[in-house]
N, C-alpha and C positions, 0 to 999 in steps of 0.2 A: 606405098609404105609397107614394109614387111610386117607380117602379123606378129612376129616375135617382139619387134620394137614396140608395137602398140600394147602388147601384153605386159611388157616390162613397165611401160609408162603407166598402165592402169594399176599395177601393183604399187608403184611408187606413189601414185595419187592417193590410193587407199591408205597407205602408210602415213602420208601427210595429214589426212583427215583424222586418223587415230591419234597422232601426236598433238594436234591442235585442239582435240577434244570437241570443240564446237566453233563454228564460224560466227555464232551469234553472241556478240558482246554488245550490251545495250546499256543505256543510261537509266532506264526504268524497266521493270518487268512487264509493263503493259504491252510491249511489242512482242513478247514471247508467247508461245502457245500455252494457254491457260490450263490445258490438260495436264501439263507437267508441273505447274506451280504448286509447291508444297505437297506433292503427292506422297512423299515418303512419310509425312505426318498423318496420313489418312488411315482408315480402317477397312479391312477386307470386306466386311459385311455391310457396313454403313455406306461406304463410298465406292465399292466395287473395284477397288484397286488394291494391290498387295503392299500397302504401306505398313507401318509398324505401330499403328494405333496410338500415336502421340496425342492427337486432339481428343480422342475418346478418353484417354487417361486423365487429361486436364479437366475435361468437362464432367466426368463421372467420379473418378477416384480422388482427385486432388482439389475439387472445387472448394471445399471448406477447410482445406489443410494448408499449413504454412511450412515451407522447407526449413529444415533444422540447420543446414550447413551450406555454405557456398563452396562448390567443388571447383578445384583448379585442374584444368586440362592442359597439359603441355602438348603443343603441336610441333613435333619435330618435322620440318619440311624445308621448302626452298625460300621461305620468308612469308610474313603475314602483314597486310596493310592494316596496322593497328588503328589507323585514323578513319577507317571506313565508317560511314554514318550509321550503318546497320549493326556495327559492333560497339557503338557508344555505350560505355558503362560495362562492357563485357571483357575488357582487357586487364589481365593481371598486372599489378604494379608492385614493384619491390619498394615497400615503404621504408626500408632501412637504408636506401640509397638516395643520396641527394643528387638530382639530375644536373648534369653539365658542369660539375666541379672538378672533373678529371681525377677523382679519387675513388678508391675502393672503400667506401664508407662502412660497409658491413663485413669487410675482410673475408669475402667469399672467393676472392681470386679474380673477380671480374669488375673492371672499372665502369661505373655509370650503367650498370646492367638494370635499367629501369623496367623494361618490359620483357627481358629475356636476354639471349646472347646469340651472336652471329659467329659460328665456328669456322666459316670459310671466308674470312676477311682479315684485314690487318689494322693496326692502330692508326695508319694513315687514312683509313676510310676506303681503301681499295678492296674489291671483292672478287672472288672467283665466280664466273658465270658458267663457263663450260669446262668439263673435265673429261679425261679418258674414261673408257670402261675399265672395270677392275681387272679383267683378264689382260688388258694391254699393260697396265701397271705391273702386273705379275710377270708378264713376258719380258718387259724391259729389265726387270730386276734379275731374272734367271737366265736371260740370253747369254751374258758373258760366261756363265758357268757351263752351259750345255750346247753352245752353238756348234761345236765341233764333234759332239758325241753322235755316233752312228748307230749304236746298239745299247740296249739296256744293260748288257753284260759289262760294258765299259764304265758303268756308274757305280761308285762305292755304295755299299749297303746303306750307310747313313744318309745318302742323298737320293735314294730310290723314290721316296714320296715326292720330293721336290721335282725330280725328273718327270714323273708321271703328270704332275701338275703343269709343268712346262709344256709337255707334249699336248695336253688338253687345251691349254691356252693358245698354243701355236696353231693347232688344228682349227680352232674357232677363228683365230685371227686371219689365217690364210683364206678360209672360206668367206668370211665377211669382207675382206679386202677385195677378193675376186668379184664378189657379188656387187659391191658398190662401184668398183672400177668399171665393170660391164654396164651397170646402170648409168653411170656418168657418160660413157661413150654412146650408149643408145639414146639417151636424152639429147645429147648434142646432135646426133644424126637426125633425130626426130624434129628437133627445133629447126634445123636447116631445111628439112623437107616441108615443115609447116610454114615456114617463112616463104619458101619458094611458091608453095601452093596459094597462100594468101596474096602474095604479090601478083600472081597470075590472075586471080579473081579480081583484085583491085583494078588491074589494068583493063580487064574485060568489062567490069561494071562502071569503070571510069569514076570511082569513088574510093576514098581512103578507109571508110568505115562501112561495114555491111553486117547484116544479121544472118543467122542460120537459115531463116525462112527465105531470104533473098538467094542464098546459095542453092537451096532446094528447088527454086523455081527456074534455075538456069537450064536452058535447052540449047546445046551447041554440038555441032558435029566435029568441032575442032578437038583433036585427040588430046592435046595438052590441057585445054580447058576442062574437058570431060574428066581427065585423070585427076586434075587438081580438085575439081568439085567432089569427086568420089572420096579422095583422101581426106578432105576437110570434113565431110559429113560423117565419116567413120569416127574421126577424132572428136568432133563436137558432140556426137551422141554418147561418147564415153566420158564427156566432161573435160576433155583435154584441149586447152587453149594455150596461147603464148604466156598468159598469166599463170596458169597452173604449172606449165613447164618451168617457169622462173622459180616457182616455189619448190619444185622437184630438184632443180639444180642447187638451190640453197640448202635443201635438206641433205643431198648427196655430198655436197662440199663439207657440211658439218661433220658427217661421218668420216670422210677421208682426211680432213684437216684437223679435226679435234678428237672425236671419240676413238678413232682407230690409229691416230698418228703417234708413232713411237717416239717422235722427237718433241712432242708437245708436253710441256710440264707447267701447268698453271699454278701448282702448289708453291712455286717460288714466291708468289704474292703473299702467301701466309707466313712463310719463313720458319716453320717448325719442322720437327722430325716426326712424320706421320706414323712411324713405327715405334715411337716412344710415348707410352701412355702417361708418363710423368712430366712430359713437356707440355704444360698446359697454358703457358703465358702467350696466348695468341687470340686472334679474333677481334671483334669490335661490337658495339651495342646497336648497330644498324640492323634490327630484326626484320625490316622490310626487304632490304637489299634491292638488287636490280631486277629481280624476277619473282615477284610475290604472287603471281597468278594462282598457282596450284595451292599454295598454303592458305590463301585467302578464301578460295572455294571450300577448302576443308574446314577452316574456322567458322565459316558462315553456317554450314550444316549443323555444327554443334551448338553455336551460340548466337546466331543472328537474333536481334530483338523481336520478340513475338508481339509486342504491344505498341509499336510505334506507327502502325498503319502504313509502313513503306516497305518495299522490297519483299523479302521472304521471311518465313518463320523458322528460326532455328529450333532445335529440339529441347534444350535445357534452358530454363530461365535463370536458375541460381548457379551460374557458372562463370568462370573467368578463364580466358585463354592466355597461356604463357607461350610466347613465341620463341622458338629455337631454330635458327637457320643453319642447316646442315647439308641439305640436298642441292647439288648443282644440276645443271643440264648435262647429264652423264651420270656416272656412278659415285655415290657418296663414299666417304672413307670410314672404315670401322672405328678408328680412333675418335672421330668427330661424333659418331653415333653414340659411342660408349660414354663420352664426356657429356653429351647432351642429356642422356638418360640420368646420369649422376647429378647433373645440374638440376634437372627437374625434381628429382627425389629430394635433394638437399635444400631446395627452395620451396618445398611445400606442395608440389604437384600430387594430386591423387590419382590421376589417369594420364597415360602417355599415349598419344595417337601417332602411329608410325605408318603413314601412307607412302611407303617406298620399299624398294627391295632390289636385290641383285643376285647373280648366279655364283659369284665367288666371294669368299670372305677370308683373306689371308691373315688378318688379325682377329679372328673369331673369338679368341679368348677374351679380348678387351670387351667385346659386346656381351659374351656369356656372363662375365663377371658383373657387368653393369645390370643385366637383366636379373640376375640372382640378387643383386643389391636392391633393386626395385622391389622384388618379391619379399625380401626380408624386411622391407620398410613399408609393407602394406600398400603398395602401388600397383594398379592394374595397367597392363600394357595391351593395346589393341593394334593389330598389324594387318595390313592389306595382303590378300593372297597372291596378287599378281595378275597381269592381263595377257598372258601368253597362251591361254587355252591348254595348259599343261597340268598333268597330275603331280601335285606337290609331294605325293608319297614316293615318287620315283625320280624326282629332280631336286636339286638344292635351290631353295629360295630364302635368302637371308634378309633380316635376322630370323633365326630359327628357334622354335621352342625346344629343339633338341640340343642339349648342352654337350660339349665335347667329352665330359666325364660320364656320359651315358644317362644322366638324369634329364628331366624335362622341366621347363619353366612352369611353375605352378600358377602364376597369375597372368598368363598371357593368352590372348584369344586371336585366332586367325579368321579372317572374314572374306567370303566370296561374294559375288554380285548376283542379285536377283532382279527380275523385270517387273513390269506393272501388272501383268495378268498371270493367273495360275494355269497356264497352258504349257504346251511343249517348248515354248521359248522362255520359260520362267528362269532358267539358268542362263545368264548372259553368255552369248557365244564366245566372248573373250576371256571369261573368268577362269582362273586356275581352280582346281578342285582336288578332292581326295579326303581321306579320313584324317589327315593332318589339318584340314580346314574344319573349324568348329561349327560355324553356322554361316548363313547367307544374310544379306541385307540389301535394300534398294541401292542401285548404283547406275541406273540407265536413265538418261534424260533428266538428270538432276539439275535443277536451277539453284544457283547459289551466288555468293558474292564474288566480285572481281575488283581488282585495285582501282583506286580513284573514284570510289562511289558508284561503280558500275556493277553489272550482273552478267552472268553467262550460264550456258547450259553445257553440262559435261557428262561423260561416261567413264566408268572405271571402278576397280576395286578400291582405288584411292578415295572414292567418295562413298562407298559402302562402309569403309572403316570408320569415318567420323559419325555415321548414323549409329553404329554400335557404341562409339565413345559418348555420343550425346545421350543415348538411352541409359548407359551406365552412369553418367553424371546425374541424370534426372533421378534415377532410383536412389543413388547414394545421397543425393541432397536431402531426401526425405527419410532415409534410413541409414544415417552415417554410422550407426553402431555396428553394422555388419562389417566383416573383414573383406579385403580384396578377393580372397579365395572364395568366400561365401557369395560375394557379388557375382563373380565369374560363374559359379554353379547356378545361381538364380537365373542369370541370363540364358545359360545353356539349357536349363531344365524347363524353361517356360516358352520355348519357341513355338511359332505356328508350324505345326508339323506338315510336311509335304512328302514324308518318307515313301509313301506308296505311289506318288505321282510319277508318271513317265514324262521325261523331258528330253530334249535334244542333247546329245552328248557334246559338251563344249570342247572336246579334245581337238586340238589344233590339227592333228594328222587324220582326223576322221572326215574323209571327203563326203561321205554319205550322211553324216550327222545322224547316225542311228540313235534310237531312243534308249534311255537308260533310267533306272530308278533313281529318284532324287536322293535316296538314302545312300547311294554310292558316291555322291558328290561332296558330302560333308558328314562329320561325326554325328551331329544331332538329327540330320535329315530335315532340317527346318530353317526358318528365318526368324530373326529377332522380333519380339513383340513387347512393347513397353507396358501395355495394359496388363498383360499376364505377368510380366516381371515385377511390377509394382505389387500386384496381389500376392505373388510368391514371397516377396521381401516382407510384406506385412505379416504374412503367416509365419515366416521364419522368426521375426523379431517377437511376435506374440508368444511363440513357443519358448524363446530364450528367457522371457520373463517368467 
């Protein structure tokens, strides 16, 4: 088998692992590595892992105190399993809505929105599962305008920006299409060779099933058998089997048939105009939807019951999760994000968790206006930095704190991912970084909730984000008199500082992974710390009196 084919297969296999986040989905946490159970709650000095001192905060600072307010955290995501046993009593309920009567009892524009709203479904109960990437949607829109244009000089002045955007999207599309087409072809070739090799070994061993050890023990002078043995061992040692190839084929097909397919338009299910922010009569109340894995993991970190002696311990006790389904498998729509933010604000959310992002935002004004609306209504927004190992100061990662009018969102925090130990691997290798990132939080080997009363282990800035949301909710529940802006400053000014520590540069294009000062990776040069944040909030409120 050609080395190039094996190399491409390995890249594809690695990508599958990152997409699935973890192969470990279990019914109880007992079968997972206890090293990782609740580690984000632990304290650097007491437990020797770089958690955010949640347990210490409860045991020392909050032991004799009672929370003053229940904080509502809106989880804008792909869906939340609100019936998970470890979220019992932690789900926001719209008490002004009568469940199941098919009426908009509270006149907020959403029928039977008991636990939140699903913005990527319709009144028939149908839901979007997979979507295009945003640059594909942009390309589809602009292609008729610019398909015959050969030079920038031929484009009217008023269309120059659109033409540049078109070229950017087309360049990315052409590159990605070529990449996944080549990957598909190589996977098919490799599958054929693997099949041939395994069939040869089956015939030689006279058995349909065999182990790697049995292949290693083969000693034959037959050239075909020897070649088949060698090919199989190379692949097996790289984790490549017919099962993994099938997963690679599925993933590649997903890119070619859905994410990158110019003919694919799942939005027909919803039936709205995604470019009209006033067209709001769409969606349904199924906040779990058909793919609630990601959102359930997020919700668990924030709010899983700390006192039921099952599963995991979430961060905030006096908290409720409002579920807003916006994120498909693919890129979310700006309009859905904007309306979800506004829904959260209008229905009492104090914090909005946004564990998603994308590289293009054609209706950015919709989101900008919604972010400003949240800030004006004393709502804190927490956003994941992204998992591309990129500098967010030099790329676009939306939603963005930078508003199109040149101002910045005052009550928004961007979060990168930190690891368990304060060594040169402390900044997760996949985390985006830069001075536009405010702070880091645990997001490696995080055990949290999974739909249908299960649990799983995951990695990503998606899971660092709810750590910060959880800490924010914890602090605010005890000190509700401070504003969202003050809370943001409290969180940023009380980090565990690692500014002078040298860590591996998570830059995607840094092949050598040279070391860099942690202060270069985020604005504060530190990671969130609940114990210090609570002390800072107490000091702030004391001075206010």
